[in-house]
C-alpha positions as CSV (number, residue, x, y, z in Angstrom):
1,M,76.6,74.0,90.9
2,I,75.6,77.4,93.4
3,E,72.3,78.9,92.0
4,Y,72.3,82.7,90.3
5,N,69.8,84.8,88.9
6,K,69.9,86.6,85.0
7,I,69.0,89.8,84.0
8,K,69.2,91.7,80.7
9,T,70.3,96.1,80.4
10,N,71.2,97.6,77.5
11,V,74.2,99.4,79.3
12,A,75.9,98.1,83.5
13,I,77.2,100.8,85.0
14,I,79.9,99.3,87.9
15,G,80.1,102.4,90.6
16,G,77.8,104.3,92.5
17,G,79.9,107.0,92.7
18,L,80.2,110.6,90.6
19,T,81.2,108.9,87.8
20,G,78.8,106.2,87.6
21,T,75.5,107.8,88.7
22,I,76.5,110.9,86.4
23,A,77.1,108.0,83.6
24,A,73.8,106.5,84.3
25,M,71.9,109.8,84.2
26,E,73.3,110.9,81.0
27,I,72.5,107.6,79.5
28,A,69.1,107.2,80.5
29,K,68.5,110.9,78.7
30,A,68.6,109.0,75.6
31,G,66.4,105.8,76.3
32,M,68.2,102.9,77.1
33,S,68.4,101.1,79.9
34,V,70.7,101.1,82.4
35,T,71.7,99.1,85.8
36,V,74.0,100.4,88.3
37,I,75.7,97.9,90.8
38,R,77.0,99.5,93.8
39,D,78.8,98.5,97.2
40,G,78.4,101.8,98.5
41,R,79.8,105.3,97.1
42,G,83.1,105.3,96.5
43,A,85.5,108.8,97.2
44,S,82.8,110.7,95.9
45,P,81.2,112.1,98.9
46,Y,84.6,113.0,100.3
47,V,85.1,115.4,97.1
48,A,85.4,118.5,98.6
49,G,86.2,120.5,95.3
50,F,87.4,120.6,91.6
51,N,89.5,122.2,89.1
52,V,87.7,124.1,86.7
53,A,90.4,126.1,84.3
54,G,89.8,129.7,84.1
55,V,87.7,130.8,86.8
56,E,91.1,133.1,87.7
57,G,91.2,136.0,85.4
58,K,94.6,135.5,84.3
59,D,94.3,131.1,83.9
60,S,93.0,129.0,80.5
61,I,92.7,125.5,79.4
62,D,95.8,126.0,78.1
63,I,97.5,126.7,81.3
64,F,95.8,124.1,83.2
65,V,97.3,121.3,80.7
66,K,100.7,122.4,81.5
67,D,99.9,122.3,84.9
68,S,99.0,118.6,84.6
69,L,101.9,117.6,82.4
70,K,104.6,119.2,84.5
71,S,102.8,117.3,87.7
72,A,102.6,114.3,85.6
73,N,106.5,114.2,84.9
74,G,106.1,113.5,81.2
75,Q,104.0,110.2,81.7
76,A,100.7,111.0,81.0
77,D,98.9,110.5,77.7
78,I,98.6,114.5,76.7
79,E,95.2,113.7,74.8
80,L,93.6,112.9,78.1
81,V,95.4,115.2,79.5
82,K,93.2,117.9,77.0
83,L,90.2,116.1,77.1
84,L,90.2,116.8,80.9
85,C,91.5,120.4,81.0
86,N,89.0,121.2,77.8
87,G,85.9,119.5,79.7
88,S,87.1,121.3,83.4
89,A,85.2,124.8,81.6
90,E,82.1,122.9,81.1
91,I,81.7,121.8,84.6
92,P,79.7,125.0,86.1
93,E,77.4,125.1,83.2
94,Y,76.3,121.4,83.8
95,L,76.5,121.5,87.2
96,K,74.0,124.8,87.3
97,A,71.7,123.1,85.4
98,I,70.9,120.4,87.1
99,G,71.0,122.2,90.2
100,F,74.1,122.9,92.1
101,M,74.6,126.0,93.7
102,F,77.9,127.1,93.5
103,D,80.1,129.4,96.4
104,T,80.4,132.6,95.3
105,D,81.4,136.0,95.9
106,D,79.4,138.9,96.4
107,T,79.4,139.8,92.0
108,G,78.4,136.5,91.3
109,A,81.9,135.0,90.5
110,L,83.0,132.3,91.4
111,K,84.9,131.2,94.4
112,A,88.5,129.7,94.3
113,R,90.5,128.0,96.1
114,K,94.3,127.4,94.9
115,S,95.6,123.5,94.8
116,L,98.5,122.0,95.3
117,G,100.3,121.9,91.9
118,S,98.0,124.5,90.2
119,S,99.8,128.0,88.6
120,F,96.3,129.6,89.8
121,A,93.2,129.1,92.1
122,R,91.1,126.9,90.4
123,V,89.2,124.2,92.8
124,V,85.5,125.1,93.2
125,G,82.7,123.7,94.8
126,K,80.5,124.4,97.1
127,G,81.9,124.2,101.7
128,N,84.0,121.1,101.2
129,S,80.8,118.5,100.4
130,S,80.6,119.4,96.6
131,G,80.8,115.9,96.2
132,A,77.8,114.7,98.4
133,D,75.6,117.6,97.4
134,I,76.4,116.2,94.0
135,L,75.3,112.8,94.7
136,S,71.9,114.1,96.6
137,I,71.3,116.1,92.9
138,I,71.7,112.9,90.6
139,D,70.4,110.7,93.1
140,K,66.8,112.6,92.7
141,H,67.1,112.4,88.7
142,L,68.0,109.2,88.6
143,K,64.6,108.2,91.0
144,Q,62.3,109.7,88.2
145,C,63.9,107.4,85.5
146,D,62.4,104.5,84.9
147,N,64.8,102.8,82.9
148,V,67.6,102.9,85.6
149,K,68.0,100.2,88.0
150,I,70.4,100.5,91.0
151,L,71.2,97.6,92.4
152,E,72.4,98.1,96.3
153,R,74.9,96.5,98.5
154,S,76.2,94.5,95.3
155,R,79.5,93.6,94.4
156,A,80.9,93.1,90.7
157,L,83.1,90.0,90.5
158,R,83.7,89.2,86.9
159,L,82.8,90.6,83.6
160,F,82.0,87.8,80.8
161,E,83.7,87.5,77.3
162,K,83.5,86.8,74.3
163,N,85.3,86.7,71.3
164,G,87.0,90.2,72.4
165,H,83.3,91.9,73.4
166,V,82.2,92.0,76.9
167,T,78.8,90.2,77.5
168,G,78.0,90.7,80.7
169,V,78.9,90.8,84.6
170,L,79.2,88.4,87.2
171,I,77.8,90.3,90.6
172,Y,77.1,89.4,94.0
173,D,74.2,90.6,96.3
174,K,74.7,90.9,99.9
175,S,71.6,91.6,101.3
176,S,70.3,88.2,99.8
177,D,73.4,86.3,99.2
178,S,72.9,85.9,96.0
179,F,74.5,85.8,92.9
180,T,73.7,87.3,89.7
181,V,74.5,87.6,86.1
182,I,73.7,90.5,84.1
183,E,73.7,90.9,80.8
184,S,74.6,93.5,78.5
185,P,76.2,94.1,75.5
186,C,78.1,97.8,77.0
187,V,79.9,97.4,80.5
188,L,81.6,100.8,82.2
189,L,84.1,100.6,84.8
190,A,83.2,103.3,87.3
191,S,84.5,101.5,90.3
192,G,87.2,103.8,91.3
193,G,90.8,102.7,91.6
194,Y,92.8,100.5,94.1
195,A,94.3,102.3,96.6
196,G,92.4,100.7,98.9
197,I,94.4,97.6,99.1
198,F,96.8,99.4,101.5
199,P,96.5,99.3,104.8
200,F,96.7,102.8,105.7
201,T,94.5,104.9,102.9
202,S,92.2,107.1,102.7
203,N,90.2,105.3,101.2
204,P,86.5,104.0,101.9
205,K,86.0,100.0,102.1
206,D,84.6,99.8,99.2
207,I,87.3,100.2,97.2
208,S,89.1,97.0,97.1
209,G,91.1,97.3,93.2
210,D,87.9,94.8,91.9
211,T,88.5,97.1,88.9
212,V,91.7,96.2,87.6
213,A,91.1,92.6,88.4
214,M,87.7,92.5,86.4
215,A,89.4,94.0,83.6
216,L,92.5,91.9,83.5
217,F,90.3,88.8,84.1
218,A,88.5,89.9,80.7
219,G,91.5,90.6,78.0
220,A,91.8,93.8,78.7
221,H,94.9,95.7,79.2
222,V,95.7,98.2,82.5
223,T,98.6,100.6,82.7
224,D,100.8,102.8,84.9
225,M,99.9,100.6,88.0
226,E,103.6,101.5,89.9
227,F,102.4,105.2,90.3
228,V,99.9,105.4,93.5
229,Q,99.8,109.3,95.0
230,F,99.6,109.0,98.7
231,E,97.9,111.7,100.8
232,P,101.0,113.7,103.2
233,S,98.2,114.5,105.1
234,C,96.4,111.7,107.0
235,A,95.0,111.9,110.8
236,V,97.1,109.0,112.5
237,W,95.4,109.8,115.9
238,P,93.6,110.0,117.5
239,E,92.3,106.2,115.9
240,S,88.6,107.0,115.1
241,I,89.8,109.0,112.7
242,R,92.7,107.7,111.4
243,G,93.0,108.0,107.4
244,K,91.1,111.0,107.4
245,G,93.0,113.9,105.1
246,M,93.5,117.5,106.3
247,I,93.0,119.5,103.6
248,T,96.3,120.7,101.5
249,T,95.2,123.9,100.5
250,L,95.6,125.1,103.8
251,F,99.6,125.3,103.1
252,Y,98.3,128.7,100.9
253,D,96.8,129.3,104.2
254,G,99.7,129.7,106.1
255,A,99.6,125.8,107.7
256,V,103.3,124.3,108.1
257,L,104.2,121.1,108.5
258,T,107.0,119.9,112.0
259,N,108.9,117.1,112.7
260,A,109.1,116.1,116.9
261,L,111.6,118.5,116.8
262,G,109.9,121.0,116.1
263,E,111.9,121.4,112.8
264,R,110.0,123.2,109.4
265,F,111.7,120.7,107.7
266,M,110.1,121.2,104.4
267,L,112.2,123.9,103.8
268,Q,114.9,121.6,103.1
269,H,113.3,120.7,100.2
270,S,111.6,123.4,98.4
271,Q,111.4,127.2,98.4
272,N,108.0,126.9,98.3
273,A,108.4,124.8,101.5
274,E,104.8,123.2,101.8
275,R,103.3,125.1,99.1
276,V,104.8,121.7,96.4
277,N,103.5,118.7,94.7
278,K,102.4,116.3,96.6
279,D,104.7,113.3,95.7
280,V,107.1,116.1,97.2
281,L,105.4,116.6,100.6
282,A,105.1,112.8,100.5
283,K,108.6,111.9,100.1
284,A,110.0,114.4,102.5
285,I,107.2,112.8,105.7
286,A,108.6,109.4,104.7
287,Q,112.3,110.6,105.1
288,E,111.6,112.3,108.6
289,L,109.8,108.8,109.6
290,R,112.9,107.3,108.3
291,N,115.5,109.3,110.2
292,G,113.6,108.9,113.7
293,R,111.7,112.2,113.3
294,G,108.2,111.2,113.9
295,T,105.9,111.8,116.4
296,E,104.9,109.5,119.1
297,H,102.4,107.2,116.5
298,G,104.2,107.9,113.8
299,G,103.4,110.7,111.9
300,V,104.5,114.6,111.7
301,W,102.6,117.6,112.7
302,F,100.2,119.4,110.7
303,D,100.3,123.3,112.2
304,A,96.7,125.0,111.1
305,R,98.4,128.0,113.7
306,G,99.6,129.9,111.5
307,V,95.7,130.2,109.9
308,D,93.5,133.1,110.6
309,D,90.8,132.0,113.3
310,K,88.4,133.9,111.1
311,R,89.7,132.2,107.9
312,L,89.9,128.2,109.7
313,L,86.1,128.6,110.9
314,S,84.7,129.8,107.8
315,A,86.7,128.2,104.4
316,Y,87.0,125.1,106.8
317,A,84.6,124.4,109.1
318,P,84.0,120.4,108.4
319,F,88.0,119.9,109.7
320,V,87.9,121.7,112.4
321,E,84.8,120.0,113.7
322,R,86.2,117.2,112.6
323,Y,88.9,117.6,115.5
324,R,86.6,118.8,118.3
325,N,84.9,116.0,117.8
326,V,87.9,114.1,118.6
327,G,88.9,116.9,121.6
328,I,91.2,118.6,119.5
329,D,91.1,122.1,118.5
330,I,92.9,122.9,115.2
331,L,93.1,126.2,116.1
332,S,95.0,126.0,118.5
333,Q,96.7,122.4,118.7
334,P,98.5,120.8,116.0
335,V,97.5,117.5,114.4
336,E,100.1,114.0,113.7
337,V,99.4,113.2,109.8
338,A,101.2,110.7,107.5
339,N,101.1,109.1,104.1
340,A,98.4,107.3,103.1
341,A,97.7,105.7,100.0
342,H,95.1,108.4,98.7
343,T,93.9,107.9,94.3
344,S,95.5,105.7,92.2
345,L,97.1,107.0,89.0
346,G,97.2,104.3,86.7
347,G,94.2,101.4,86.0
348,V,92.3,100.8,83.0
349,K,94.4,101.4,79.6
350,V,91.4,103.0,77.5
351,N,91.4,105.5,74.7
352,S,90.0,109.5,74.3
353,Y,86.7,107.6,73.7
354,C,86.7,105.8,77.1
355,E,87.1,102.3,75.6
356,T,89.0,99.2,76.5
357,D,90.9,96.8,74.4
358,V,88.1,94.9,75.1
359,L,84.8,96.1,72.7
360,G,82.0,97.0,74.7
361,L,83.7,97.8,77.5
362,Y,84.2,101.1,79.0
363,A,86.2,102.7,81.7
364,A,86.1,106.3,83.5
365,G,87.0,108.3,86.3
366,E,89.9,107.4,88.6
367,A,89.6,103.4,86.9
368,I,91.6,104.2,84.3
369,G,95.4,105.1,83.8
370,N,97.4,107.4,82.5
371,L,95.6,110.6,83.2
372,H,97.6,111.8,85.6
373,G,101.0,110.5,84.5
374,A,103.3,110.0,88.1
375,N,101.4,112.5,90.1
376,R,98.0,114.3,90.2
377,I,97.2,118.1,90.9
378,G,95.1,118.5,93.8
379,G,91.5,119.0,92.6
380,S,91.9,117.5,89.4
381,A,90.2,113.9,90.9
382,G,86.9,115.7,91.6
383,T,87.7,116.8,87.8
384,E,88.6,113.2,85.8
385,T,85.0,111.8,87.5
386,L,82.6,114.6,86.3
387,V,84.4,115.0,82.7
388,F,84.8,111.4,82.1
389,S,81.8,110.0,83.2
390,R,80.3,112.0,80.5
391,Y,82.5,111.3,77.9
392,A,82.2,108.0,78.3
393,A,77.6,108.3,78.4
394,K,78.0,109.2,75.3
395,A,80.3,107.0,73.6
396,I,77.8,104.3,74.6
397,I,75.3,106.4,73.7
398,N,76.7,107.0,70.1
399,R,77.3,103.1,69.8
400,K,75.7,101.6,66.4
401,E,75.6,97.9,67.7
402,H,73.8,97.2,71.0
403,F,73.4,93.6,70.8
404,C,75.7,90.5,71.7
405,P,75.4,86.8,72.6
406,A,73.8,85.0,76.2
407,V,76.0,84.2,79.0
408,T,76.1,80.7,79.2
409,E,75.8,78.4,81.9
410,K,78.6,76.5,80.8
411,E,80.7,80.3,81.6
412,V,79.0,81.0,84.9
413,E,80.0,77.5,85.8
414,K,83.9,77.9,85.3
415,I,83.4,81.2,87.4
416,L,81.0,79.0,90.4
417,L,81.9,75.9,90.2
418,Q,85.9,76.5,91.8
419,K,85.7,73.2,94.2
420,S,89.0,71.8,95.6
421,D,90.8,69.2,97.6
422,N,92.6,71.7,100.0
423,L,89.7,73.0,102.0
424,L,90.6,76.0,103.8
425,S,88.1,77.8,106.5
426,A,86.8,81.0,105.8
427,E,88.3,82.9,107.9
428,C,91.9,82.1,105.9
429,A,90.4,84.1,103.0
430,E,90.7,86.9,105.4
431,E,93.7,85.9,106.8
432,M,95.4,86.2,103.0
433,T,93.8,89.3,102.4
434,A,95.4,90.8,105.6
435,K,98.9,89.4,104.7
436,A,98.7,90.5,101.2
437,K,97.8,94.6,103.2
438,E,101.2,94.0,105.3
439,I,103.1,92.7,102.6
440,L,101.9,96.0,100.4
441,G,102.5,98.8,103.2
442,R,106.3,97.3,104.0
443,Y,107.2,97.0,100.9
444,L,105.4,99.4,98.8
445,G,104.9,102.5,100.3
446,V,106.0,105.8,99.4
447,E,110.2,104.6,99.4
448,R,110.8,101.6,97.5
449,G,113.4,99.2,96.9
450,K,114.3,96.4,94.6
451,E,115.1,93.8,97.4
452,G,111.8,94.5,99.0
453,L,109.8,94.5,95.5
454,S,110.8,91.3,95.1
455,S,110.3,90.0,97.7
456,A,106.5,90.8,97.4
457,V,106.3,89.8,94.4
458,A,107.3,86.2,95.2
459,E,105.3,86.3,98.1
460,L,101.7,88.0,96.7
461,E,102.3,85.4,94.0
462,Q,102.3,82.1,96.5
463,L,99.0,84.2,98.0
464,F,98.1,84.0,95.0
465,I,98.8,80.6,93.5
466,K,97.4,79.2,97.3
467,A,93.9,81.5,97.0
468,N,93.2,79.8,93.4
469,N,94.1,76.2,94.6
470,S,92.0,76.4,97.5
471,S,88.2,76.4,98.9
472,F,87.3,78.8,101.4
473,G,84.1,76.8,102.5
474,S,80.5,75.9,100.4
475,T,78.1,78.2,100.6
476,K,77.5,81.8,98.4
477,K,79.9,84.0,101.2
478,D,82.3,81.7,100.9
479,L,82.8,81.8,96.8
480,F,82.0,85.7,97.6
481,K,85.6,85.6,99.9
482,K,87.2,83.4,97.5
483,L,86.5,85.8,93.9
484,S,87.4,88.9,96.3
485,L,90.5,87.3,97.2
486,Q,91.4,86.7,93.8
487,N,90.7,90.3,92.8
488,F,92.6,91.4,95.8
489,L,95.5,89.9,94.8
490,I,95.5,90.1,91.4
491,T,95.7,93.9,91.4
492,A,98.1,93.8,94.1
493,L,100.8,91.4,92.1
494,A,100.2,94.2,89.0
495,L,100.8,96.9,91.3
496,A,104.1,95.0,92.7
497,K,105.5,93.8,89.6
498,S,104.9,97.4,87.7
499,A,106.8,98.9,90.8
500,L,109.9,96.7,90.2
501,L,110.1,96.9,86.2
502,R,109.7,100.6,86.6
503,D,113.8,100.8,88.2
504,D,113.6,104.6,87.9
505,S,112.4,107.2,90.0
506,V,109.8,109.2,88.7
507,G,106.7,111.2,90.7
508,S,105.6,109.8,92.8
509,H,107.3,106.4,92.0
510,L,110.6,106.3,94.6
511,R,113.0,103.9,94.0
512,I,115.4,104.8,97.0
513,D,118.4,102.0,96.0
514,K,118.7,103.7,92.7
515,E,119.4,107.6,91.7
516,A,116.6,108.4,88.9
517,L,118.1,108.5,85.7
518,P,117.3,110.2,82.9
519,Q,115.4,107.3,80.4
520,K,113.3,107.7,77.4
521,K,109.3,108.1,78.3
522,Y,108.0,104.9,78.7
523,R,105.1,103.3,80.0
524,T,103.9,99.9,82.2
525,D,101.6,97.7,80.3
526,T,99.5,95.1,82.1
527,S,98.0,92.2,80.9
528,F,97.0,88.9,82.3
529,V,98.1,85.7,80.8
530,D,98.8,82.6,81.6
531,N,96.9,83.1,84.6
532,T,99.6,85.3,85.8
533,V,100.2,88.7,85.9
534,S,102.5,89.8,82.8
535,V,103.9,93.5,82.7
536,S,105.9,95.3,80.0
537,K,107.6,98.6,79.6
538,I,106.0,100.8,76.4
539,Y,108.4,103.2,75.1
540,Q,106.8,106.3,73.9
């Protein structure tokens, strides 16, 4: 069997973004030992701002709740939504206390932008680099904590579980080419969502769906996997910035969308034109492309020439600079954009204490499902990381029992000793990942149909069976590739099966083979049974 290391910690946190690092800081303050496993910072460095209820005078927590539930199309967990909106009001005071400086006006009041789906302006932050700035501040705090250990360039691959209780994590260290078992009675999944498994995505490479797969393999349930929010304004050209987004708050400042014929097509879809929820924009863009009205590189035009130049240069300077660096001046030129997989709205099923079905296993941030339902309003992605990271930390600190049995060699051997008579090349694992991405891009984009989804399920199942019954070499790196591939395919299969099961159109899930029908509210619930993904409906 492949050799491995073993360490112990009070709490293991998987993920190095805002959710994971904030939780680590809070738990460390309570005197517990914390080990953070990260292969990057996820999407956190790109968080421009976050919703805070009540920034504008007439806004309130109740209105924020109503906006969120309306956007969710009746699919969200009301208690989770209330936790998000109530917790948002605490964000300014909390961040100021750790040293974060907000953008303010001459009176000292917070400056706020209005996001798609919001009744009022409530997106606050510092310029367009809020996430990166907060991470920098928290990193300084963590460096001063002797009870925090950060494992860089490390990928969590599997959870260990015994009698319904989590006991640890298996990780692979890319730098040292080694496996480590982290024994811990508490594990927090803070490793983001699964939108990064798509071929065209706004997500960085370290978002690859491991979170969902690890939870399923450990016996936890996931929910709402079919709901993926596509960012309607991601660059398709030039290639060097492909997948980078144009911030949609620009639509409130005068930006518009046009097709290749120069038509402002959103006027046909809503009296508010571009100032609608992202799922409406994404569907309209997909329709334009399907009907042959797309641009040369497969997008539509994002035209910011209607925005005042001073406003562009002051409030949106990073976006102006990004395009100038590739030879495009957005003050005088439109840019080509299209739908890119952006936020996974489904994820690990949790209660109001961020607890999963497995004792000692928690989830927070984009890792959780049923918070945003079928669609998320702009600015709430950042909010959920700042709010639920602290909720999870508090729940972990308040746990009364922190003992768990050791991870046995037999349990580790079951994962690391994966021999097979069917030996494939290491490159084959990469080819299978590429094939799975192609399937997702073809059948699970904005527009979905029964025939295509059935094909996706069948093809992904065959890939998963092949991956399980094959070896891709004998080195540690080869085994890492196999375990990563299995995670990728399980997550993709959960998404495809959930999308096939939900045969009505709602929010970000558009079934073009069937008109939306009034149905009882239900959730899709996914578990791992008999070595495959099982999905069912749970009516509310």
